[in-house]
C-alpha positions in Angstrom: -123.5 -183.9 65.4 -124.4 -183.5 61.7 -124.8 -179.8 60.5 -128.2 -178.5 59.5 -128.7 -177.5 56.0 -128.8 -173.9 57.1 -125.5 -174.1 58.9 -122.8 -171.8 57.6 -119.4 -173.1 56.5 -117.4 -174.1 59.6 -114.0 -172.5 60.1 -111.1 -175.0 59.2 -107.8 -174.9 60.7 -105.1 -174.2 58.1 -101.5 -173.6 57.8 -102.5 -171.0 55.2 -102.5 -167.5 56.7 -102.2 -165.3 53.8 -103.0 -166.0 50.2 -102.8 -163.9 46.9 -104.8 -163.6 43.7 -103.5 -162.9 40.2 -105.5 -162.6 37.0 -103.6 -162.7 33.6 -104.8 -162.6 29.9 -107.6 -161.1 28.5 -110.9 -160.1 30.4 -113.8 -162.2 30.9 -117.5 -161.5 32.2 -117.7 -162.6 35.7 -114.3 -162.1 36.7 -115.2 -160.3 39.8 -117.6 -162.9 40.7 -114.6 -165.3 40.8 -112.4 -162.7 42.7 -114.9 -161.6 45.2 -116.1 -165.2 46.1 -112.8 -166.4 46.6 -111.8 -163.4 48.8 -114.9 -163.7 50.7 -114.3 -167.6 51.5 -110.8 -167.2 52.8 -111.6 -163.9 54.7 -114.4 -165.8 56.5 -112.0 -168.4 57.6 -109.7 -165.5 59.0 -107.1 -165.8 56.2 -105.6 -162.5 54.7 -106.1 -162.1 51.0 -104.0 -159.8 48.6 -105.1 -158.8 45.1 -101.9 -158.7 43.0 -102.4 -155.8 40.5 -102.2 -156.4 36.6 -101.2 -160.0 36.6 -97.5 -160.6 36.6 -96.3 -157.2 35.3 -95.2 -155.9 38.6 -93.8 -159.3 39.9 -91.5 -159.7 37.1 -89.9 -156.3 37.9 -89.6 -157.1 41.6 -86.1 -156.5 43.2 -84.2 -154.5 45.8 -84.9 -151.4 44.0 -88.5 -152.4 43.0 -90.2 -153.7 46.0 -93.9 -154.8 46.0 -95.8 -151.6 47.2 -99.0 -151.8 48.8 -101.7 -149.7 46.9 -99.5 -149.7 43.9 -98.7 -153.2 43.2 -101.2 -155.0 45.4 -104.1 -154.4 48.0 -105.6 -156.2 50.7 -109.3 -157.5 50.4 -111.8 -156.2 53.1 -115.4 -157.0 53.4 -116.0 -153.5 52.2 -114.2 -153.6 48.8 -115.9 -157.0 47.9 -119.3 -155.3 48.6 -121.6 -155.9 45.4 -118.6 -156.9 43.4 -120.1 -160.2 42.4 -122.1 -158.8 39.4 -119.8 -156.0 38.4 -117.9 -155.4 34.9 -114.2 -155.5 34.6 -111.6 -157.0 36.7 -110.9 -155.3 40.2 -107.3 -156.5 40.4 -106.6 -155.8 36.6 -104.8 -158.0 34.2 -101.7 -158.1 31.8 -100.0 -160.6 29.6 -96.6 -160.6 31.0 -95.2 -164.1 30.8 -92.6 -165.2 33.6 -92.0 -168.5 32.1 -91.3 -167.1 28.4 -87.7 -168.4 28.5 -88.6 -171.9 29.7 -89.1 -173.8 26.4 -89.2 -177.3 28.0 -88.6 -179.0 31.3 -84.8 -179.1 31.0 -84.7 -175.4 31.1 -85.6 -175.3 34.6 -82.0 -176.3 35.3 -80.9 -173.1 33.6 -80.7 -170.1 35.8 -80.8 -167.8 32.9 -84.1 -169.3 31.7 -85.7 -169.2 35.1 -84.6 -165.9 36.0 -88.1 -164.3 35.7 -89.7 -167.3 37.5 -87.4 -166.7 40.4 -88.0 -163.0 40.3 -91.7 -163.8 40.5 -91.2 -166.4 43.2 -89.1 -163.9 45.2 -91.8 -161.2 45.0 -94.5 -163.5 46.1 -92.3 -164.5 49.2 -91.7 -160.9 49.9 -95.5 -160.6 50.4 -95.2 -163.6 52.8 -97.8 -165.7 50.8 -98.7 -169.3 51.8 -100.7 -169.7 48.5 -101.3 -168.3 45.2 -104.7 -168.3 43.0 -103.9 -168.3 39.5 -106.9 -167.1 37.3 -106.4 -166.9 33.6 -106.4 -168.9 30.3 -104.2 -171.8 29.2 -101.1 -169.7 29.0 -101.7 -168.8 32.6 -102.2 -172.4 33.5 -98.9 -173.0 32.0 -97.2 -170.1 34.0 -99.0 -171.6 37.2 -97.7 -174.9 36.5 -94.2 -173.6 36.1 -94.2 -171.7 39.5 -95.2 -175.1 41.2 -92.7 -177.1 39.1 -89.9 -174.4 39.8 -90.6 -174.8 43.5 -90.5 -178.6 43.3 -87.3 -178.9 41.5 -85.2 -175.6 41.9 -86.2 -174.4 45.5 -85.9 -177.5 47.8 -86.1 -176.4 51.5 -87.3 -173.2 50.8 -90.7 -171.3 51.4 -93.4 -173.3 49.7 -96.2 -171.4 48.1 -99.1 -173.7 47.1 -100.8 -172.8 43.6 -104.2 -173.6 42.4 -105.5 -172.3 38.9 -109.1 -171.1 38.0 -109.8 -171.5 34.3 -110.7 -168.5 32.6 -111.5 -167.8 28.9 -114.4 -166.5 26.7 -113.0 -168.8 24.0 -113.9 -171.9 26.0 -111.0 -173.7 24.4 -110.0 -175.4 27.8 -109.5 -179.0 28.7 -110.6 -180.0 32.0 -114.0 -178.2 32.3 -117.1 -178.2 30.2 -117.7 -174.5 30.0 -115.4 -171.5 31.2 -116.9 -168.6 33.1 -117.9 -165.8 30.7 -118.2 -168.0 27.8 -122.0 -167.7 27.6 -122.3 -164.0 28.4 -119.8 -163.4 25.5 -122.0 -165.5 23.4 -125.2 -163.7 24.3 -123.6 -160.1 23.8 -122.1 -161.2 20.4 -125.3 -162.8 19.3 -127.2 -159.6 19.8 -124.6 -157.8 17.9 -125.2 -160.1 15.1 -129.0 -159.5 15.3 -128.5 -156.0 14.9 -126.4 -156.4 11.9 -128.8 -158.9 10.4 -131.4 -156.2 10.6 -129.3 -153.7 9.1 -128.3 -156.2 6.2 -132.0 -156.8 5.4 -132.8 -153.1 5.4 -129.8 -152.2 3.1 -129.4 -155.6 1.1 -125.9 -156.2 2.1 -124.0 -159.0 4.0 -121.8 -158.4 7.0 -118.8 -160.7 7.5 -117.9 -160.9 10.9 -114.5 -162.2 12.5 -115.2 -163.4 15.9 -112.7 -163.7 18.7 -111.6 -167.3 19.8 -107.7 -167.6 19.2 -107.7 -171.2 18.2 -110.8 -172.9 18.4 -114.3 -172.2 17.2 -116.4 -172.4 20.3 -117.0 -168.7 20.6 -117.8 -168.1 16.7 -120.1 -171.3 16.6 -122.2 -170.3 19.7 -122.6 -166.9 18.8 -123.6 -167.7 15.1 -126.2 -170.2 16.6 -127.7 -167.8 19.0 -127.2 -164.7 16.7 -128.9 -166.6 13.5 -126.0 -166.2 11.4 -126.3 -167.8 7.9 -122.8 -169.6 8.1 -120.0 -170.0 10.6 -116.5 -171.3 9.7 -113.8 -172.2 12.1 -110.4 -173.7 12.1 -112.1 -177.1 13.0 -113.8 -177.0 9.4 -110.4 -176.6 7.5 -110.1 -180.4 6.4 -110.3 -182.3 3.0 -110.9 -179.8 0.1 -110.5 -176.8 2.4 -107.1 -177.6 3.6 -104.0 -177.0 1.9 -100.1 -176.4 2.6 -97.1 -174.5 1.6 -93.2 -174.7 1.8 -91.8 -171.9 4.0 -88.2 -170.8 4.5 -86.7 -169.5 7.6 -84.9 -166.4 6.6 -82.8 -166.7 9.6 -81.6 -170.2 9.2 -82.5 -171.0 5.6 -84.3 -174.2 6.7 -87.5 -175.1 4.9 -90.6 -176.6 6.3 -94.1 -177.3 5.5 -96.8 -175.5 7.2 -100.7 -176.2 7.1 -103.0 -173.6 5.5 -106.3 -173.2 4.3 -107.3 -173.5 0.9 -108.5 -169.9 0.1 -110.1 -170.6 -3.0 -112.2 -173.3 -1.5 -113.3 -171.5 1.5 -114.2 -168.4 -0.5 -116.3 -170.6 -3.0 -118.0 -172.2 -0.1 -119.2 -168.9 1.4 -120.3 -167.5 -1.9 -122.3 -170.9 -2.5 -124.1 -169.9 0.8 -124.8 -166.4 -0.6 -126.1 -167.6 -3.9 -128.3 -170.0 -2.2 -130.0 -167.1 -0.1 -130.1 -164.9 -3.2 -132.2 -167.6 -5.0 -134.5 -167.4 -2.1 -134.9 -163.8 -2.4 -132.8 -163.2 0.5 -130.0 -160.7 -0.6 -128.4 -160.2 2.9 -127.0 -162.2 6.0 -124.3 -162.5 8.6 -121.3 -164.6 7.8 -119.0 -165.8 10.7 -115.4 -166.5 10.6 -113.4 -167.5 13.8 -110.3 -165.4 14.1 -108.2 -168.5 14.5 -108.4 -168.9 10.8 -105.8 -165.9 10.5 -103.3 -168.5 11.5 -103.9 -170.6 8.6 -103.6 -167.8 6.1 -100.6 -167.9 3.9 -97.1 -167.3 5.4 -97.0 -163.9 3.3 -99.8 -162.5 5.2 -98.4 -163.3 8.5 -94.8 -162.7 8.3 -94.7 -159.2 9.7 -97.4 -159.6 12.4 -96.2 -159.1 15.8 -96.4 -161.9 18.6 -97.0 -161.5 22.2 -95.1 -162.8 25.2 -96.7 -166.3 24.6 -95.6 -166.6 21.1 -99.2 -166.0 19.7 -99.5 -163.8 16.6 -101.8 -160.6 17.0 -104.5 -162.1 15.1 -106.6 -158.9 15.0 -103.7 -157.3 13.2 -104.0 -159.9 10.2 -107.4 -158.5 9.3 -108.8 -161.5 8.4 -112.5 -160.2 7.8 -111.2 -157.3 5.5 -109.3 -159.7 3.4 -111.8 -162.3 3.0 -114.7 -159.8 2.5 -112.9 -158.7 -0.7 -112.2 -162.1 -2.0 -115.8 -163.0 -1.3 -117.1 -159.9 -3.3 -115.0 -160.6 -6.1 -115.8 -164.3 -6.2 -119.6 -163.4 -6.0 -119.4 -161.0 -8.9 -117.5 -163.5 -10.9 -120.1 -166.2 -10.6 -123.4 -164.0 -10.7 -122.3 -160.7 -12.4 -123.9 -158.9 -9.5 -122.1 -156.7 -7.0 -123.3 -157.3 -3.4 -121.9 -155.2 -0.6 -120.0 -157.2 2.0 -118.9 -155.3 5.1 -116.4 -156.7 7.4 -116.6 -156.4 11.2 -114.3 -157.7 14.0 -116.3 -158.7 17.0 -115.3 -159.9 20.6 -113.4 -157.2 22.6 -116.9 -155.6 23.2 -117.9 -158.6 25.0 -115.2 -159.2 27.4 -116.0 -156.9 30.1 -120.0 -157.0 29.4 -122.2 -157.4 32.5 -122.1 -161.1 33.2 -125.3 -163.2 32.8 -126.5 -165.1 36.1 -125.2 -168.5 34.9 -121.7 -167.0 34.7 -122.0 -165.4 38.0 -122.9 -168.6 39.7 -120.2 -170.6 37.7 -117.6 -168.1 38.6 -118.6 -167.9 42.3 -118.4 -171.8 42.6 -115.0 -171.6 40.9 -113.9 -168.9 43.5 -115.0 -170.9 46.4 -113.6 -174.0 44.9 -110.1 -172.2 45.1 -110.7 -171.9 49.0 -112.0 -175.5 49.4 -109.0 -176.8 47.4 -106.3 -175.1 49.4 -107.8 -175.1 52.8 -110.3 -178.1 53.2 -108.3 -180.4 50.9 -104.8 -179.0 51.3 -104.2 -179.5 47.6 -101.3 -177.9 45.4 -100.9 -178.0 41.7 -104.7 -178.4 40.7 -106.9 -176.6 38.6 -110.5 -176.1 40.0 -113.3 -177.4 37.8 -116.9 -178.2 37.8 -119.1 -181.0 36.4 -122.9 -181.8 36.5 -124.9 -179.5 38.7 -121.6 -177.4 39.5 -120.0 -180.1 41.4 -116.3 -179.1 42.3 -113.6 -181.1 40.7 -109.9 -180.6 41.1 -107.8 -181.6 38.2 -103.9 -182.1 38.6 -101.9 -179.7 36.5 -99.8 -183.1 35.3 -103.1 -184.1 33.3 -103.5 -180.7 31.7 -99.8 -179.7 30.9 -97.4 -181.7 28.9 -94.7 -183.0 31.6 -91.8 -182.3 29.0 -92.6 -179.4 27.1 -94.9 -177.7 29.9 -97.3 -176.7 27.4 -101.0 -176.9 27.5 -103.4 -178.4 24.7 -106.1 -176.4 23.0 -109.5 -177.8 23.1 -110.8 -177.7 19.7 -114.6 -178.5 18.8 -114.5 -182.2 17.8 -115.6 -182.1 14.1 -118.1 -185.1 14.6 -119.4 -183.8 18.0 -123.1 -183.1 18.3 -122.2 -179.4 19.2 -120.5 -179.1 15.8 -123.3 -180.8 14.0 -125.7 -178.3 15.7 -123.8 -175.4 13.8 -124.5 -177.0 10.5 -128.2 -177.8 11.5 -128.8 -174.1 12.4 -127.3 -172.5 9.3 -129.9 -171.1 7.0 -130.2 -171.8 3.4 -127.1 -174.3 3.4 -126.5 -175.1 -0.4 -126.9 -178.9 -1.0 -123.9 -181.0 -1.3 
C-alpha cells in the first residue's frame, strides 16, 4: 500500500548499527544543521551515532596508550543534544586540520606501510569504536582523506572490518566540483557583503578607499559573490590573471638547485587596473570605494614574498600571513599618487574569518539539512560506499562517486574555479560601478 504524503520515513533494515561523524577543515555556517539532521535520521532508524571531536586530530594519535575516550575524544548523540541545534552557530563536534593521508603522495604510496601509517592508525581508531560507517564532512582536502580511507580499506585491508565512507561537501569558498553551491556559502556572502556596505559608508564619509582581501583559498566565488552583494567597485580573483595580468618567474629550489618556471601575476598591470577604477570614480566625484581582492592571489605573488610563509598539513601556504591587502594597498596608493598627484588613503582589511561561524541563513540550513539526511539515505537506504552526497535542482539528492572527483593516480581533488566566460563571472563585471572604458 502506498504511503500517504504525511507518512513519516519508514524504518529500514540495515547492517549499519553504529556510525561516526567527523568534521575537518575550516568552519562554515549551517555545520550544525548538517550534523544534527544526519544524527536525527540515523537515530530515528535505531542506529547509534558518534560525534568524533576535532576532526582527525585525536584519531591520528590513537594507540594502546592513547585509546579513544568517550567524552574526551567522542560522544554519543541523543535526542536531547540535537535539540534546537539546526540553526545554531559553530560546530558541535569541533574541527581540526590534521591530515592522516599527508604522506600518501600518490596511489603507489598505499603499498608503503610507512606512508600509510597514519591512515592505519585512523582506521584502527575507527574500528576501536566499532563503527560500521563514517560520515566525513569537509572541503576538498577532507574529501581526499575520505577517499584515501576508502581506498586504503579496499587495497590494504582485505578481509578486515569494512567501514563504509560517505562525504558531505563543506566550504564557504564554494570551489567544489560535484555540487552547485556548498552549505554556508550564501551565509558567508551575506555577512561579508554587510561588512563591505559598512566600509562603503565609512569610505564615503571619510573620502577613502578600503581594499579588502577576502577568503577563498584558490577560487573567486566568495570574493565575487560578496563584491556583488556588497556593492564593491571592483573585484579581482585568480580567474582574472590572464593575458596582460599574467607573468612568470624562474625559481631555484635551494635544496636541490633545480630551476623551474612558476606562474605569477603581473603586479604592475594589476595595480594599474585598480588605479584606473579609482581614477574613473574620482572623475565622477566619488572619492571613495571598496575594492576586493581574492586571497588566492597571494599564491601568485613573487616567490620572494612567499618563501618564508608556513604551510599546513595539506601543503597550502598560510595565505593570511602573506598580507596581500597590506602589500597591494601601498602599491596602489603610490601608483595613484604618481598618476594624479593626489594622496588618497587606502585602508587594507582582511575579511572572511568573521563569517565562518555566523548565524546561518535559512537557505543554508535547508541545504545542510538535506545533505545530512542524504548521508543516511546513501548509507542505509541505498547501501552506498565511497560517494559524496550532493544536490541539484530543487535540492534533489545526488550521489557522486569518489572516483569522479578524485584523480585515481594522484588521489588529489581538483579545485573548481569560476569559468572566466561564465555568466556568473560576467555578472561581476556588470555589477562593478564606474568601470573604466577599455
